[in-house]
Kinemage of the C-alpha trace (Angstrom):
@kinemage 1
@onewidth
@group {chain A} dominant
@subgroup {mainchain}
@vectorlist {calphas} color= white
{ca unk a 1} P 84.632 108.917 114.236
{ca unk a 2} L 85.800 105.595 112.770
{ca unk a 3} L 88.782 104.626 110.676
{ca unk a 4} L 87.957 104.344 106.983
{ca unk a 5} L 88.918 101.051 105.342
{ca unk a 6} L 90.926 101.149 102.140
{ca unk a 7} L 90.547 98.335 99.611
{ca unk a 8} L 93.175 98.072 96.912
{ca unk a 9} L 91.457 97.549 93.560
{ca unk a 10} L 92.068 94.115 92.146
{ca unk a 11} L 94.070 93.849 88.940
{ca unk a 12} L 93.441 91.341 86.237
{ca unk a 13} L 96.457 89.069 85.791
{ca unk a 14} L 96.054 88.901 81.992
{ca unk a 15} L 95.849 92.686 81.680
{ca unk a 16} L 98.984 93.127 83.703
{ca unk a 17} L 100.951 90.661 81.575
{ca unk a 18} L 99.635 92.223 78.375
{ca unk a 19} L 100.593 95.707 79.644
{ca unk a 20} L 104.111 94.439 80.423
{ca unk a 21} L 104.500 93.092 76.879
{ca unk a 22} L 103.243 96.328 75.300
{ca unk a 23} L 105.463 98.424 77.574
{ca unk a 24} L 108.520 96.391 76.625
{ca unk a 25} L 107.788 96.652 72.901
{ca unk a 26} L 106.956 100.350 72.666
{ca unk a 27} L 108.642 101.907 75.681
{ca unk a 28} L 112.051 100.337 75.481
{ca unk a 29} L 113.819 103.575 76.344
{ca unk a 30} L 116.241 103.865 79.270
{ca unk a 31} L 116.869 100.113 79.228
{ca unk a 32} L 113.351 99.258 80.390
{ca unk a 33} L 113.378 101.706 83.287
{ca unk a 34} L 110.286 103.717 83.982
{ca unk a 35} L 111.356 107.218 85.005
{ca unk a 36} L 107.814 108.568 84.653
{ca unk a 37} L 106.755 106.945 87.895
{ca unk a 38} L 107.106 109.652 90.518
{ca unk a 39} L 104.908 108.269 93.308
{ca unk a 40} L 103.875 105.021 94.938
{ca unk a 41} L 101.530 103.808 97.646
{ca unk a 42} L 103.002 101.629 100.399
{ca unk a 43} L 100.895 98.891 101.968
{ca unk a 44} L 99.411 99.813 105.354
{ca unk a 45} L 97.765 97.579 107.986
{ca unk a 46} L 95.595 99.088 110.710
{ca unk a 47} L 94.531 97.086 113.750
{ca unk a 48} L 92.761 97.898 116.986
{ca unk a 49} L 92.603 96.206 120.381
{ca unk a 50} L 90.972 97.248 123.660
{ca unk a 51} L 93.608 99.846 124.509
{ca unk a 52} L 95.248 101.077 121.311
{ca unk a 53} L 95.374 101.394 117.520
{ca unk a 54} L 98.307 99.914 115.644
{ca unk a 55} L 99.370 101.123 112.176
{ca unk a 56} L 102.068 99.314 110.177
{ca unk a 57} L 103.420 100.603 106.880
{ca unk a 58} L 105.741 98.611 104.604
{ca unk a 59} L 108.549 100.959 103.538
{ca unk a 60} L 111.492 98.773 102.505
{ca unk a 61} L 114.586 100.557 101.330
{ca unk a 62} L 113.780 103.879 103.002
{ca unk a 63} L 115.951 105.533 105.587
{ca unk a 64} L 114.260 106.696 108.760
{ca unk a 65} L 114.976 110.353 108.002
{ca unk a 66} L 113.125 110.058 104.639
{ca unk a 67} L 109.806 109.413 106.481
{ca unk a 68} L 107.557 112.059 107.997
{ca unk a 69} L 104.574 111.533 110.335
{ca unk a 70} L 102.200 114.429 111.008
{ca unk a 71} L 98.977 114.800 112.998
{ca unk a 72} L 96.663 117.678 112.172
{ca unk a 73} L 92.953 118.051 112.981
{ca unk a 74} L 92.565 114.347 113.716
{ca unk a 75} L 94.274 113.247 110.495
{ca unk a 76} L 97.463 111.185 110.687
{ca unk a 77} L 99.648 111.577 107.593
{ca unk a 78} L 102.605 109.375 106.712
{ca unk a 79} L 104.745 110.699 103.861
{ca unk a 80} L 108.185 110.320 102.375
{ca unk a 81} L 110.267 109.617 99.350
{ca unk a 82} L 112.200 106.639 97.985
{ca unk a 83} L 114.811 107.800 95.468
{ca unk a 84} L 116.240 105.649 92.720
{ca unk a 85} L 119.991 105.678 92.875
{ca unk a 86} L 121.261 104.863 89.398
{ca unk a 87} L 124.782 103.810 90.221
{ca unk a 88} L 126.437 103.352 86.865
{ca unk a 89} L 128.606 100.375 87.737
{ca unk a 90} L 128.424 98.622 84.380
{ca unk a 91} L 124.823 97.504 84.964
{ca unk a 92} L 122.213 97.478 82.237
{ca unk a 93} L 118.785 97.400 83.845
{ca unk a 94} L 116.281 95.384 81.853
{ca unk a 95} L 113.417 95.857 84.276
{ca unk a 96} L 112.893 97.837 87.464
{ca unk a 97} L 109.733 96.843 89.330
{ca unk a 98} L 110.509 98.498 92.618
{ca unk a 99} L 108.399 101.594 93.200
{ca unk a 100} L 110.175 104.928 93.606
{ca unk a 101} L 109.106 108.485 94.210
{ca unk a 102} L 107.049 110.220 96.842
{ca unk a 103} L 104.160 108.777 98.836
{ca unk a 104} L 101.470 110.130 101.132
{ca unk a 105} L 99.018 108.069 103.171
{ca unk a 106} L 96.449 109.796 105.415
{ca unk a 107} L 94.001 108.387 107.944
{ca unk a 108} L 91.366 110.083 110.050
{ca unk a 109} L 91.678 108.943 113.636
{ca unk a 110} L 88.715 108.464 115.970
{ca unk a 111} L 88.021 110.925 118.769
{ca unk a 112} L 88.833 108.231 121.360
{ca unk a 113} L 92.621 108.476 120.916
{ca unk a 114} L 95.101 110.133 123.215
{ca unk a 115} L 97.259 112.275 120.883
{ca unk a 116} L 100.004 112.519 123.472
{ca unk a 117} L 100.684 108.770 123.315
{ca unk a 118} L 101.540 108.383 119.623
{ca unk a 119} L 104.686 106.298 119.308
{ca unk a 120} L 106.547 105.417 116.094
{ca unk a 121} L 109.321 102.908 115.455
{ca unk a 122} L 111.021 101.910 112.193
{ca unk a 123} L 112.662 98.502 112.003
{ca unk a 124} L 113.579 96.319 109.017
{ca unk a 125} L 111.629 98.448 106.543
{ca unk a 126} L 108.406 98.481 108.573
{ca unk a 127} L 107.065 101.643 110.214
{ca unk a 128} L 104.982 100.811 113.312
{ca unk a 129} L 102.797 103.451 114.940
{ca unk a 130} L 100.869 102.863 118.133
{ca unk a 131} L 98.218 105.253 119.462
{ca unk a 132} L 96.690 104.676 122.884
{ca unk a 133} L 92.972 105.182 123.418
{ca unk a 134} L 91.823 107.605 126.100
{ca unk a 135} L 90.981 105.668 129.245
{ca unk a 136} L 87.698 107.419 129.861
{ca unk a 137} L 86.546 106.627 126.323
{ca unk a 138} L 87.559 102.948 126.278
{ca unk a 139} L 84.564 100.675 125.956
{ca unk a 140} L 83.616 99.064 129.235
{ca unk a 141} L 81.032 96.575 130.326
{ca unk a 142} L 78.151 97.968 132.388
{ca unk a 143} L 76.742 95.713 135.053
{ca unk a 144} L 72.940 95.479 135.129
{ca unk a 145} L 71.570 95.918 138.660
């Protein structure tokens, strides 16, 4: 089983600017804040070397206890929530572009992993997960006799 690549769809720069203008003209409620957004998708990088898989997820502004990592039937799921804290300290927000809400990212892992070796660390807003491959299933060179 192989990891499935995810490609973020490209967005047209003109369309995005036009949408911003329309949103500001017609949706100028709550001082430009978009409360309707209740989910987001963090960026994830997946790499592989000879002995392990490495998964990195960008989760700035989240506390470690707001992140959950689950493994079930070969599927690794990273989920959590970033809450918007509207501290009314005399601020009038004109635009909030940071994504808030819940997120879920799932990846099917190959059969060659050792589930007992999954390790996760969270430093400076980046979640790093390493998963060792099973030694007997690591690719090896066969000598021709």
